[in-house]
C-alpha positions as CSV (number, residue, x, y, z in Angstrom):
1,G,103.7,89.5,116.6
2,H,101.3,87.5,114.5
3,V,99.2,86.5,117.4
4,V,99.0,90.2,118.8
5,T,98.2,91.3,115.3
6,T,95.5,88.8,114.9
7,L,93.9,89.6,118.2
8,S,94.1,93.3,117.4
9,N,92.3,93.0,114.2
10,S,89.6,91.0,116.0
11,V,89.3,93.7,118.7
12,N,89.1,96.4,116.1
13,I,86.4,94.6,114.2
14,G,84.6,94.1,117.5
15,I,84.8,97.9,118.1
16,L,83.4,99.0,114.8
17,G,80.7,96.3,115.0
18,R,79.6,97.5,118.5
19,M,79.7,101.2,117.7
20,L,78.7,101.5,114.1
21,G,77.1,98.0,113.1
22,G,77.5,95.3,110.6
23,H,77.3,97.5,107.5
24,A,80.2,99.6,108.5
25,V,82.2,96.4,109.5
26,G,81.6,95.3,105.9
27,L,82.8,98.4,104.4
28,Y,85.8,98.7,106.6
29,S,86.8,95.2,106.0
30,M,86.4,95.2,102.4
31,G,88.3,98.4,102.0
32,R,91.2,97.3,104.1
33,G,91.2,93.9,102.5
34,L,91.5,95.6,98.9
35,A,94.0,98.1,100.2
36,D,96.1,95.6,101.9
37,G,96.2,93.1,99.1
38,P,99.3,94.5,97.4
39,H,101.5,95.0,100.5
40,R,100.3,91.6,102.1
41,I,101.8,89.9,99.1
42,S,104.9,92.1,99.5
43,T,104.9,91.4,103.3
44,S,104.9,87.6,102.5
45,V,107.8,87.8,99.9
46,I,109.8,90.3,101.9
47,S,109.7,88.2,105.0
48,Q,110.7,84.9,103.2
49,V,113.4,86.5,101.3
50,S,114.9,89.2,103.6
51,F,115.0,87.3,106.9
52,P,117.5,84.7,105.6
53,I,119.5,87.4,103.7
54,F,119.7,89.5,106.9
55,S,120.4,86.6,109.3
56,K,123.4,85.4,107.0
57,V,125.0,88.8,107.0
58,Q,124.0,90.1,110.5
59,G,127.6,90.3,111.5
60,D,128.6,92.4,108.5
61,R,127.0,95.9,109.2
62,A,128.0,97.0,105.6
63,S,126.4,94.2,103.8
64,L,123.4,94.3,106.4
65,T,122.8,98.0,105.4
66,R,123.4,97.4,101.6
67,Y,120.7,94.5,101.6
68,F,118.3,96.7,103.8
69,L,118.6,99.6,101.4
70,S,118.4,97.2,98.3
71,I,115.1,95.5,99.4
72,S,113.6,98.7,100.5
73,K,114.4,100.3,97.2
74,Y,113.0,97.6,95.2
75,L,109.9,97.1,97.5
76,A,109.2,101.0,96.9
77,I,109.5,100.9,93.2
78,I,107.2,97.9,92.8
79,S,104.8,98.7,95.6
80,L,104.4,102.5,95.9
81,P,102.9,103.1,92.5
82,I,100.5,100.3,93.3
83,Q,99.2,101.9,96.6
84,V,99.1,105.4,95.2
85,G,97.5,104.2,92.0
86,M,94.9,102.5,93.9
87,A,94.0,105.6,95.9
88,L,93.9,107.5,92.7
89,I,91.6,105.1,90.6
90,A,89.4,104.0,93.6
91,A,86.3,105.7,92.3
92,E,86.6,103.8,89.1
93,L,87.9,100.5,90.5
94,V,85.4,99.8,93.0
95,P,82.2,99.8,90.8
96,I,84.2,97.5,88.4
97,V,85.7,95.1,90.8
98,L,82.9,94.8,93.2
99,S,79.7,96.7,92.0
100,P,78.3,100.0,92.2
101,S,76.6,99.2,95.5
102,W,80.1,99.2,97.2
103,N,80.8,103.0,96.0
104,E,80.3,104.1,99.8
105,M,83.7,102.4,100.3
106,V,85.7,104.5,97.7
107,G,87.0,107.2,100.3
108,L,87.9,104.3,102.7
109,L,89.8,102.6,100.1
110,Q,91.7,105.6,99.3
111,L,92.7,106.5,102.8
112,F,93.7,102.7,103.5
113,A,95.8,102.6,100.1
114,L,97.5,105.9,101.1
115,G,98.2,104.4,104.5
116,G,99.6,101.3,102.7
117,V,102.6,103.6,101.7
118,A,103.8,103.9,105.1
119,V,103.3,100.2,105.7
120,V,105.6,99.4,102.6
121,L,108.4,101.7,103.4
122,S,108.6,99.9,106.9
123,L,108.1,96.4,105.8
124,P,111.8,95.1,105.7
125,V,112.3,96.5,109.4
126,S,110.7,93.4,111.4
127,P,112.7,90.9,109.5
128,L,115.9,93.0,110.0
129,L,115.3,93.4,113.7
130,N,114.3,89.7,114.3
131,A,117.6,88.7,112.3
132,C,119.7,91.0,114.4
133,G,118.2,89.1,117.5
134,R,115.8,92.0,118.5
135,P,112.4,90.2,118.3
136,E,111.5,91.8,121.7
137,V,111.5,95.2,119.9
138,V,109.3,94.0,117.2
139,L,106.9,92.6,119.8
140,K,106.8,95.7,121.8
141,F,106.1,97.8,118.7
142,V,103.2,95.5,117.5
143,S,101.8,95.6,121.1
144,V,102.0,99.4,121.4
145,S,100.6,100.2,117.9
146,S,97.8,97.7,118.3
147,V,96.5,99.5,121.4
148,A,97.1,102.8,119.8
149,T,95.1,101.9,116.8
150,A,92.3,100.4,118.9
151,V,92.0,103.7,120.9
152,A,92.2,105.8,117.5
153,L,89.2,103.6,116.2
154,L,87.4,104.1,119.4
155,V,87.6,107.9,119.0
156,G,87.2,107.8,115.3
157,A,84.1,105.6,115.5
158,A,82.3,108.8,117.1
159,F,82.4,110.5,113.8
160,G,81.2,107.6,111.8
161,L,83.2,105.3,109.3
162,T,85.1,108.1,107.7
163,G,86.3,109.0,111.2
164,V,87.4,105.6,111.7
165,A,89.5,105.5,108.5
166,V,91.1,108.9,109.3
167,A,91.7,107.8,112.9
168,W,93.2,104.5,111.5
169,L,95.7,106.5,109.2
170,V,96.6,109.0,111.9
171,S,97.7,106.2,114.3
172,L,99.1,104.1,111.6
173,V,101.7,106.8,109.9
174,P,103.4,107.8,113.0
175,A,103.6,104.2,114.2
176,R,105.1,102.9,110.9
177,W,107.5,106.0,111.0
178,M,108.6,104.8,114.5
179,L,109.2,101.4,113.3
180,L,111.3,102.6,110.3
181,R,113.3,104.8,112.7
182,L,114.1,101.6,115.0
183,G,115.3,99.8,111.9
184,L,117.6,102.8,110.6
185,R,118.9,103.2,114.3
186,E,119.7,99.5,114.3
187,L,121.8,100.1,111.2
188,D,123.1,103.5,112.3
189,L,121.5,105.0,109.1
190,S,119.9,108.5,109.0
191,V,116.4,109.1,107.5
192,R,118.5,111.4,104.8
193,D,120.6,108.1,103.9
194,F,117.7,106.0,103.7
């Protein structure tokens, strides 16, 4: 999955560079970097903590479900306010953290931070599926969502950098919703129970 993700990111940057130029790539990369920072930390922690826990209790559906829901709850309590907060204060944050010359990135950062909410909600799913012996599901998801994102960026680039950010968000949210549903299905959980 990591190889596909890395390759996908390189392809996406190549698409943007080719269609919109280096300045756009810089704004896109910086916006994604800032917005991804909080959930990148969460991803690392969740993967290191949840996979061993899920692996240990994989044969006990009730314990597996309980741990999945607990990890999801605490992750949401910590990460969601950060993602939403970043979107709300982006206009103040960018000139302070970077400089006013980066203000063109504010709208991008807001969209990327809001997209991070969908990422956060689905973070425990990949470790869950891998621990349950379903790595092919994770690989298929990463592969399909990577292609969908590249296509979305190609379409969005016709509308400039804002079009790219909107296209990214429009491709990300349904993909992450699908990943979450795959995890819930593995646990026989409804969205309502989640």
